BALUMGU-394571 format. One record per residue (C-alpha): residue in one letter; residue number from 1; x, y, z. Coordinates in nm, 3 decimals. Each point is the difference from the previous one (the first is absolute). Layout:
// residues N
   vexza   baba         u         v         w
       A    NUM         X         Y         Z
...
// end
This chain:
// residues 498
   vexza   baba         u         v         w
       M      1     0.290     2.528    -0.028
       V      2    -0.098    -0.275     0.241
       L      3     0.069     0.109     0.358
       G      4    -0.056    -0.206     0.313
       T      5    -0.094     0.082     0.355
       S      6     0.285    -0.229     0.108
       S      7     0.251    -0.252    -0.122
       G      8    -0.173    -0.319    -0.109
       A      9    -0.329     0.171    -0.089
       G     10     0.012    -0.152    -0.347
       K     11     0.150     0.280    -0.210
       S     12     0.217    -0.228    -0.213
       L     13    -0.284    -0.229    -0.106
       M     14    -0.246     0.284    -0.055
       A     15     0.256     0.172    -0.224
       A     16     0.048    -0.330    -0.185
       A     17    -0.377    -0.028    -0.039
       L     18    -0.016     0.352    -0.147
       C     19     0.274    -0.092    -0.246
       R     20    -0.175    -0.318    -0.112
       V     21    -0.340     0.173    -0.030
       Q     22     0.148     0.265    -0.228
       R     23     0.181    -0.259    -0.206
       R     24    -0.327    -0.189    -0.049
       R     25    -0.151     0.328    -0.122
       G     26     0.267     0.039    -0.265
       E     27     0.227     0.246     0.181
       T     28     0.368    -0.032     0.090
       P     29     0.034     0.104     0.364
       R     30     0.344     0.065     0.147
       P     31     0.052    -0.116     0.361
       F     32     0.232     0.206     0.216
       K     33     0.110     0.004     0.364
       G     34     0.261     0.264     0.066
       Q     35     0.148    -0.165     0.308
       N     36    -0.060    -0.347     0.138
       M     37     0.147    -0.175     0.302
       S     38    -0.002    -0.372    -0.061
       L     39     0.215    -0.313    -0.001
       N     40    -0.224    -0.160    -0.261
       A     41     0.179     0.100    -0.318
       W     42     0.006    -0.062    -0.373
       V     43     0.278     0.045    -0.254
       D     44    -0.104     0.156    -0.330
       A     45     0.129    -0.087    -0.346
       G     46     0.282     0.252     0.039
       G     47     0.120    -0.154     0.326
       G     48    -0.144     0.271     0.226
       E     49    -0.166    -0.058     0.338
       M     50    -0.357     0.107     0.069
       A     51    -0.275    -0.097     0.240
       Y     52    -0.199    -0.310    -0.093
       S     53    -0.328     0.186     0.058
       Q     54     0.080     0.239    -0.287
       A     55     0.092    -0.297    -0.219
       L     56    -0.343    -0.146     0.081
       Q     57    -0.165     0.330    -0.095
       A     58     0.198     0.005    -0.325
       W     59    -0.131    -0.347    -0.088
       A     60    -0.349     0.120     0.087
       A     61     0.049     0.286    -0.247
       G     62     0.133    -0.233    -0.269
       L     63     0.349     0.150     0.019
       E     64     0.348    -0.136     0.061
       P     65     0.117     0.101     0.349
       A     66     0.260     0.279    -0.003
       V     67     0.188     0.175     0.280
       A     68    -0.145     0.336    -0.110
       M     69    -0.326    -0.123     0.158
       N     70     0.172    -0.009     0.341
       P     71     0.297     0.238    -0.011
       V     72     0.078    -0.011     0.375
       L     73     0.011    -0.332     0.185
       L     74     0.110    -0.031     0.363
       K     75     0.101    -0.347     0.118
       P     76     0.014    -0.024     0.382
       Q     77     0.299    -0.190     0.133
       G     78    -0.020     0.035     0.377
       D     79     0.141     0.246     0.257
       S     80    -0.217     0.281    -0.147
       T     81     0.190    -0.015    -0.329
       S     82    -0.117    -0.052    -0.355
       E     83     0.161    -0.055    -0.334
       V     84    -0.101     0.280    -0.238
       I     85    -0.087    -0.091    -0.361
       H     86    -0.043     0.283    -0.253
       L     87    -0.133    -0.089    -0.344
       G     88     0.094    -0.362     0.049
       R     89     0.357     0.045     0.130
       S     90     0.137    -0.012     0.353
       V     91     0.130     0.346     0.092
       G     92     0.080    -0.040     0.368
       V     93    -0.110    -0.090     0.351
       C     94    -0.180     0.245     0.226
       R     95    -0.097     0.026     0.363
       A     96    -0.364     0.081     0.067
       E     97     0.079     0.319     0.194
       H     98     0.209     0.136    -0.288
       Y     99    -0.213    -0.106    -0.292
       Y    100    -0.182     0.325    -0.069
       R    101     0.310     0.208     0.066
       D    102     0.214    -0.199    -0.243
       W    103    -0.239    -0.153    -0.248
       F    104    -0.305     0.227    -0.040
       R    105     0.133     0.205    -0.292
       P    106     0.160    -0.296    -0.184
       G    107    -0.320    -0.198     0.056
       W    108    -0.223     0.273    -0.142
       A    109     0.234     0.030    -0.300
       A    110    -0.025    -0.377    -0.059
       I    111    -0.380     0.020     0.023
       R    112    -0.011     0.283    -0.254
       Q    113     0.229    -0.195    -0.232
       G    114    -0.210    -0.316     0.037
       L    115    -0.315     0.192    -0.090
       S    116     0.169     0.148    -0.305
       E    117     0.126    -0.339    -0.120
       L    118    -0.340    -0.162     0.056
       Q    119    -0.186     0.274    -0.185
       T    120     0.248    -0.019    -0.287
       S    121    -0.012    -0.379    -0.032
       H    122    -0.382    -0.020     0.029
       P    123    -0.142     0.331    -0.122
       G    124    -0.371     0.073     0.027
       G    125    -0.087    -0.247     0.273
       R    126    -0.144     0.102     0.333
       L    127     0.229    -0.014     0.304
       V    128    -0.122    -0.225     0.282
       L    129     0.193     0.106     0.309
       E    130     0.030    -0.187     0.326
       G    131     0.071     0.176     0.328
       A    132     0.201    -0.144     0.288
       G    133    -0.115    -0.071     0.353
       S    134    -0.216     0.285     0.128
       P    135     0.010     0.341    -0.171
       V    136    -0.036     0.184     0.330
       E    137     0.293    -0.108     0.213
       V    138     0.034     0.347     0.149
       N    139     0.366    -0.040     0.094
       L    140     0.083    -0.085    -0.363
       Q    141    -0.256     0.197    -0.201
       A    142     0.227     0.288    -0.095
       R    143     0.259    -0.244    -0.137
       D    144    -0.232    -0.261    -0.150
       L    145     0.123    -0.102    -0.344
       T    146    -0.273    -0.223    -0.129
       N    147    -0.346     0.091     0.129
       L    148    -0.158     0.344    -0.018
       R    149     0.312     0.182    -0.114
       L    150    -0.015    -0.211    -0.315
       A    151    -0.379     0.027    -0.023
       Q    152     0.024     0.381     0.014
       F    153     0.284     0.002    -0.254
       L    154    -0.214    -0.198    -0.247
       Q    155    -0.342     0.129     0.115
       A    156    -0.111    -0.360     0.037
       R    157    -0.351    -0.104     0.096
       C    158     0.039    -0.192     0.324
       L    159    -0.194    -0.299     0.128
       L    160     0.030    -0.063     0.375
       V    161    -0.008    -0.373     0.086
       A    162    -0.084    -0.124     0.352
       D    163     0.012    -0.360     0.120
       I    164    -0.315    -0.086     0.196
       E    165     0.129    -0.350     0.086
       R    166     0.242     0.142     0.258
       G    167    -0.268     0.209     0.174
       G    168    -0.031     0.372     0.071
       V    169    -0.080     0.091    -0.359
       F    170    -0.189     0.320     0.089
       A    171     0.286     0.129     0.214
       Q    172     0.248    -0.095    -0.274
       I    173    -0.181     0.208    -0.259
       V    174    -0.107     0.300     0.208
       G    175     0.338     0.020     0.171
       T    176     0.188    -0.012    -0.330
       L    177    -0.214     0.272    -0.155
       A    178     0.032     0.219     0.312
       L    179     0.379    -0.008    -0.021
       L    180     0.017     0.108    -0.364
       R    181     0.118     0.353    -0.066
       P    182    -0.257     0.234    -0.164
       V    183     0.188    -0.010    -0.331
       E    184    -0.010    -0.381     0.000
       R    185    -0.363    -0.061     0.095
       P    186    -0.148     0.078    -0.347
       L    187     0.215    -0.273    -0.156
       I    188    -0.208    -0.273     0.168
       Q    189    -0.280    -0.094    -0.239
       G    190    -0.152    -0.292     0.184
       I    191     0.022    -0.278     0.259
       L    192     0.027    -0.375    -0.051
       I    193    -0.082    -0.247     0.274
       N    194     0.209    -0.314    -0.048
       R    195    -0.036    -0.362     0.120
       F    196    -0.363     0.013     0.113
       R    197    -0.147    -0.331     0.114
       G    198    -0.371    -0.072    -0.031
       R    199    -0.284     0.171    -0.187
       R    200     0.088     0.349    -0.120
       E    201    -0.335     0.145     0.103
       L    202     0.106    -0.056     0.361
       F    203     0.241     0.289    -0.052
       D    204    -0.256     0.239    -0.155
       E    205    -0.041     0.197     0.322
       G    206     0.375     0.028     0.043
       R    207     0.038     0.109    -0.360
       S    208    -0.258     0.276     0.046
       W    209     0.166     0.116     0.322
       L    210     0.339     0.026    -0.169
       E    211    -0.139     0.198    -0.291
       R    212    -0.182     0.242     0.232
       H    213     0.299     0.055     0.229
       T    214     0.273     0.020    -0.263
       G    215    -0.180     0.152    -0.296
       L    216     0.161    -0.268    -0.218
       P    217    -0.169    -0.282    -0.189
       V    218     0.065    -0.357     0.103
       L    219     0.077    -0.128    -0.349
       G    220    -0.012    -0.364     0.091
       V    221     0.004    -0.278     0.256
       M    222     0.236    -0.273    -0.114
       P    223    -0.091    -0.342     0.143
       W    224     0.242    -0.234     0.165
       L    225     0.144    -0.199    -0.288
       D    226     0.095    -0.353     0.094
       E    227     0.289    -0.002    -0.243
       L    228     0.369    -0.053     0.063
       F    229     0.137     0.336    -0.112
       P    230     0.376     0.060     0.005
       P    231     0.104     0.155     0.334
       E    232     0.195     0.326    -0.015
       D    233     0.134    -0.013     0.354
       S    234     0.131    -0.293     0.203
       L    235    -0.250     0.095     0.273
       D    236    -0.274    -0.111    -0.241
       L    237     0.138    -0.352     0.027
       L    238    -0.112    -0.012     0.364
       E    239    -0.361     0.031    -0.116
       R    240     0.028    -0.297    -0.234
       K    241    -0.163    -0.307     0.146
       A    242     0.078    -0.356    -0.102
       R    243    -0.241    -0.073    -0.282
       K    244    -0.098    -0.308    -0.193
       P    245    -0.041    -0.254     0.282
       D    246    -0.024    -0.276    -0.264
       A    247     0.331     0.087    -0.166
       E    248     0.223    -0.300    -0.065
       L    249     0.335     0.173     0.067
       E    250     0.109     0.229     0.282
       I    251     0.291     0.236    -0.059
       A    252     0.144     0.192     0.295
       V    253     0.134     0.347    -0.083
       L    254     0.228     0.170     0.251
       R    255    -0.120     0.350     0.085
       L    256     0.329     0.150     0.116
       P    257     0.031     0.356     0.140
       S    258     0.149     0.148    -0.320
       I    259    -0.197    -0.206    -0.252
       S    260    -0.001     0.149    -0.351
       N    261    -0.164    -0.079    -0.332
       F    262    -0.273    -0.207     0.162
       S    263    -0.200     0.029    -0.325
       D    264     0.227    -0.287    -0.115
       L    265    -0.240    -0.229     0.186
       D    266    -0.324     0.126    -0.160
       S    267     0.011    -0.257    -0.279
       L    268     0.044    -0.286     0.247
       E    269    -0.285     0.130     0.213
       A    270    -0.220     0.005    -0.311
       E    271     0.056    -0.374    -0.057
       P    272    -0.323    -0.180     0.098
       S    273     0.185    -0.300     0.144
       V    274     0.243     0.203     0.214
       R    275    -0.045     0.157     0.342
       L    276     0.262     0.247     0.119
       R    277     0.072     0.029     0.372
       W    278     0.200     0.306     0.106
       V    279     0.238    -0.080     0.285
       R    280     0.165     0.268     0.214
       P    281     0.309    -0.058     0.216
       G    282    -0.118    -0.162     0.322
       E    283    -0.288    -0.185    -0.163
       A    284     0.002    -0.376    -0.066
       L    285     0.131    -0.105    -0.339
       G    286    -0.183    -0.334    -0.001
       R    287     0.041    -0.248    -0.286
       P    288    -0.115     0.180    -0.316
       D    289     0.055    -0.142    -0.346
       A    290     0.249     0.280    -0.070
       V    291     0.145     0.307     0.168
       V    292     0.073     0.321    -0.191
       I    293     0.234     0.270     0.132
       P    294    -0.093     0.319    -0.188
       G    295     0.216     0.301    -0.083
       S    296     0.134     0.233     0.268
       K    297     0.109     0.362     0.005
       Q    298     0.232    -0.077     0.293
       T    299     0.119    -0.356    -0.052
       L    300     0.243    -0.012     0.292
       R    301    -0.255     0.136     0.246
       D    302    -0.262    -0.247    -0.115
       L    303     0.259    -0.277     0.028
       E    304     0.062     0.106     0.360
       A    305    -0.377    -0.002     0.062
       L    306    -0.006    -0.362    -0.121
       R    307     0.276    -0.093     0.243
       A    308    -0.131     0.191     0.300
       S    309    -0.349    -0.149    -0.032
       G    310     0.118    -0.357    -0.053
       L    311    -0.161    -0.007    -0.343
       G    312     0.341    -0.053    -0.161
       D    313     0.043    -0.324     0.197
       D    314    -0.354    -0.100    -0.094
       L    315     0.090     0.043    -0.367
       R    316     0.307    -0.219     0.035
       R    317    -0.204    -0.273     0.170
       Y    318    -0.266     0.033    -0.269
       V    319     0.262    -0.046    -0.274
       S    320     0.174    -0.289     0.175
       G    321    -0.339    -0.171     0.020
       G    322    -0.043     0.013    -0.376
       G    323    -0.161     0.343    -0.037
       H    324    -0.017     0.217    -0.311
       L    325     0.143     0.353     0.050
       F    326     0.004     0.279    -0.258
       G    327     0.161     0.344     0.037
       L    328    -0.077     0.313    -0.200
       C    329     0.275     0.264    -0.037
       G    330     0.094     0.087     0.360
       G    331    -0.152    -0.335     0.097
       L    332     0.247    -0.168    -0.237
       Q    333     0.289     0.187     0.162
       M    334    -0.109    -0.119     0.346
       L    335     0.019    -0.362    -0.118
       G    336     0.375     0.032    -0.062
       R    337     0.298    -0.047     0.229
       R    338     0.162     0.344     0.004
       L    339    -0.121     0.356    -0.059
       L    340     0.278     0.257    -0.034
       D    341    -0.087     0.365     0.064
       P    342     0.328     0.196     0.004
       H    343    -0.168     0.341    -0.042
       G    344    -0.288    -0.047     0.244
       L    345    -0.257     0.028    -0.279
       E    346    -0.234    -0.248     0.167
       G    347     0.027     0.163     0.339
       G    348    -0.180     0.328    -0.065
       L    349     0.202     0.310    -0.082
       E    350     0.327    -0.065    -0.177
       G    351     0.274    -0.067     0.250
       G    352    -0.248    -0.105     0.270
       G    353     0.033    -0.371    -0.061
       G    354     0.170    -0.152     0.300
       G    355     0.178    -0.302    -0.142
       V    356     0.114    -0.105    -0.345
       E    357    -0.076    -0.373    -0.013
       H    358    -0.330    -0.151     0.106
       A    359    -0.104    -0.364     0.009
       G    360    -0.302    -0.104    -0.202
       L    361    -0.222    -0.301     0.058
       G    362     0.256    -0.222    -0.174
       L    363    -0.257    -0.188    -0.206
       L    364     0.162     0.083    -0.334
       P    365     0.379     0.038    -0.053
       L    366    -0.027     0.367    -0.103
       T    367     0.205     0.309     0.082
       T    368    -0.160     0.340    -0.052
       L    369     0.201     0.321    -0.028
       Y    370    -0.180     0.333     0.038
       G    371     0.129     0.285    -0.215
       N    372    -0.119     0.343    -0.105
       N    373    -0.143    -0.116    -0.333
       K    374    -0.364    -0.101    -0.007
       A    375    -0.135    -0.248    -0.256
       T    376    -0.326     0.136    -0.147
       Q    377    -0.113    -0.163    -0.322
       Q    378    -0.268    -0.214    -0.155
       V    379     0.126    -0.348    -0.089
       F    380    -0.106    -0.297    -0.211
       A    381     0.216    -0.313    -0.006
       P    382    -0.046    -0.371    -0.075
       A    383    -0.067    -0.188     0.325
       H    384     0.202    -0.301     0.115
       W    385    -0.225    -0.068     0.299
       P    386    -0.257    -0.136     0.073
       Q    387     0.111    -0.264    -0.245
       G    388    -0.209    -0.101    -0.299
       S    389    -0.066     0.136    -0.345
       S    390     0.147     0.341    -0.079
       L    391    -0.156     0.294     0.185
       G    392     0.086     0.366     0.027
       L    393     0.081     0.168     0.330
       E    394    -0.116     0.362     0.011
       G    395    -0.018     0.284     0.250
       F    396     0.213     0.292     0.109
       E    397     0.311     0.046     0.208
       L    398    -0.001     0.260     0.276
       H    399     0.282    -0.057     0.246
       R    400     0.336     0.096     0.137
       G    401     0.238    -0.285     0.051
       Q    402     0.136    -0.260    -0.240
       S    403     0.003    -0.368     0.096
       E    404     0.234    -0.279    -0.106
       C    405    -0.016    -0.373     0.056
       E    406     0.309    -0.116     0.190
       E    407    -0.054    -0.370    -0.083
       P    408    -0.145    -0.041    -0.352
       D    409    -0.055    -0.371     0.058
       Q    410    -0.229     0.084     0.295
       C    411    -0.228     0.254    -0.171
       Q    412    -0.124     0.020    -0.357
       P    413    -0.093     0.319    -0.188
       I    414    -0.371     0.062    -0.025
       A    415     0.025     0.160    -0.344
       E    416     0.228     0.018    -0.301
       L    417     0.097     0.358     0.085
       S    418     0.254    -0.023     0.282
       G    419    -0.060     0.159     0.338
       L    420    -0.383    -0.009    -0.007
       G    421    -0.034    -0.276     0.260
       W    422     0.094    -0.351     0.112
       W    423    -0.155    -0.321     0.126
       R    424     0.098    -0.326     0.163
       A    425    -0.183    -0.321     0.082
       D    426     0.096    -0.310     0.196
       Q    427    -0.116    -0.358     0.027
       N    428    -0.225     0.079     0.298
       G    429    -0.217     0.217    -0.222
       T    430     0.134     0.326     0.138
       V    431    -0.003     0.288    -0.249
       V    432     0.159     0.338     0.068
       A    433    -0.013     0.255    -0.278
       G    434    -0.021     0.370    -0.066
       T    435     0.018     0.273    -0.261
       Y    436     0.067     0.371    -0.028
       L    437    -0.297     0.040    -0.235
       H    438    -0.302     0.179     0.142
       G    439    -0.324    -0.100    -0.170
       V    440     0.130    -0.348    -0.081
       F    441    -0.329    -0.160     0.107
       D    442    -0.200     0.218    -0.243
       S    443     0.097    -0.230    -0.288
       G    444    -0.279    -0.259    -0.006
       P    445     0.199    -0.294    -0.144
       W    446     0.297     0.052     0.234
       R    447    -0.224     0.046     0.305
       R    448    -0.200    -0.313    -0.078
       R    449     0.314    -0.209    -0.050
       W    450     0.128     0.117     0.339
       L    451    -0.334    -0.083     0.161
       N    452    -0.008    -0.342    -0.166
       Q    453     0.327    -0.085     0.176
       L    454    -0.183     0.055     0.328
       R    455    -0.306    -0.191    -0.116
       R    456     0.206    -0.306    -0.094
       R    457     0.144    -0.008     0.351
       R    458    -0.354    -0.014     0.134
       G    459    -0.115    -0.260    -0.254
       L    460    -0.234     0.249    -0.168
       S    461    -0.069    -0.001    -0.372
       P    462     0.185     0.271    -0.195
       L    463    -0.163     0.323    -0.113
       G    464     0.003     0.105    -0.362
       E    465     0.319     0.186    -0.087
       Q    466    -0.142     0.262    -0.235
       P    467    -0.202     0.241     0.214
       P    468    -0.002     0.367    -0.104
       H    469     0.252     0.252     0.121
       H    470    -0.109     0.161     0.326
       G    471    -0.037     0.323    -0.195
       Q    472    -0.319    -0.141    -0.156
       Q    473    -0.147    -0.069     0.344
       R    474     0.098     0.352     0.104
       E    475    -0.179     0.141    -0.307
       A    476    -0.319    -0.184     0.090
       L    477     0.027     0.127     0.358
       L    478     0.037     0.360    -0.121
       D    479    -0.304    -0.041    -0.224
       R    480    -0.210    -0.121     0.294
       L    481     0.126     0.294     0.208
       A    482    -0.097     0.245    -0.275
       E    483    -0.345    -0.156    -0.037
       A    484    -0.066     0.041     0.373
       F    485     0.132     0.357    -0.013
       E    486    -0.228     0.098    -0.288
       T    487    -0.297    -0.165     0.172
       H    488     0.041     0.170     0.336
       V    489     0.166     0.336    -0.075
       N    490    -0.136     0.307    -0.180
       L    491     0.294     0.091    -0.221
       A    492    -0.149     0.300    -0.179
       P    493     0.134     0.270     0.238
       L    494     0.351    -0.143    -0.038
       L    495     0.009    -0.091    -0.368
       E    496    -0.223     0.254    -0.172
       R    497     0.191     0.224    -0.238
       E    498     0.011     0.370     0.073
// end
């Protein structure tokens, strides 16, 4: 089990590295995180929701992602409430103060079932477990579902990861170990220092001090890797700086308060000729080559944030001046004229909505109706847009709300399969489009054709339209991560067979 001294210490990537290392050694590791809280989700082949970080670990292990790898997913939706997902299906909405009272036993049952399904589907492989946050939140320890309770249940060997980049690494480690209960302390087999900048020998004295004062080996010092790894939390987006100063295209991405599925943008950020600029409400939109509105867990609230900050008006001026605007899922819904929420599903707890009809940005003639059913499925369909030779549109749906075009002559379907998205263009060069498909940019040919639209507007030569799927770039990234992990970490205490 990979534990962290805090959220953001690097548990997800270190678990992915362990999975890839074992795969390279001929094993079949099985990634597992009992409970995750994240708005960055994936939909598996069976249409179940899981955290994207466990999907990444599955790919690192050479496996198809499955909800059994993340049996409990909490999706925050404001006002101290979260949607509760058990084994891929939405089972209710909870308030933070009632979560352990109402959901502890069902959650532990889902975790046990996920473990059983994972061990049945992939027998013989080693479990690679990821903890959540800190394992020693003393007000939650007795009711913790996914850290040391699970480690004790499985008698897992635990690696404690601390992030030196954020400072206070000695206090992080010593404080965490001091707060462990006596029965938990023997589970910790070693310490890993993550994100170290500079020559490793500069930390030799610190390494020796830690080993003397904790009695535990420091199994490795992972260097700062200047790679663009997928973020697990939207807070990680704040640490992303504008890269590639020589990029030919700038794409502004709106970082709204309830942004979800921000991994949709990873494939664009990996394009050498593209620079992404994340824009929060209140910041200047500027004149980018395109604007992308990503998915949202609370579409109506993010729409209100656009209005209140003036960013909604900026978008309208941008479009009227010939801009190119693209919406993903909730971003697509915001582009429409009307959003109907008769049951208050987009306002937090059911019945807490405050208004049935809400005005969208009015940039596409769409009406969206929110209902209880949630679309969760992987999709492949022939694309109608961007126009050119036949291409496939692929990704997954993960949304409440169904949209319809009120004026078919004013918006064209983006794909052969109805309801996946729409687009319109005018003589001024304005393009407004959107789709419900998450991961749409991962398809290399479709992504390049979309980018070539932008390049033509700038008078730039087109890029080749047959780049690999983003999954191949992700594979290469995971291999580089595993190589660094094997170089800088002593794996024997964790991986030796008893």
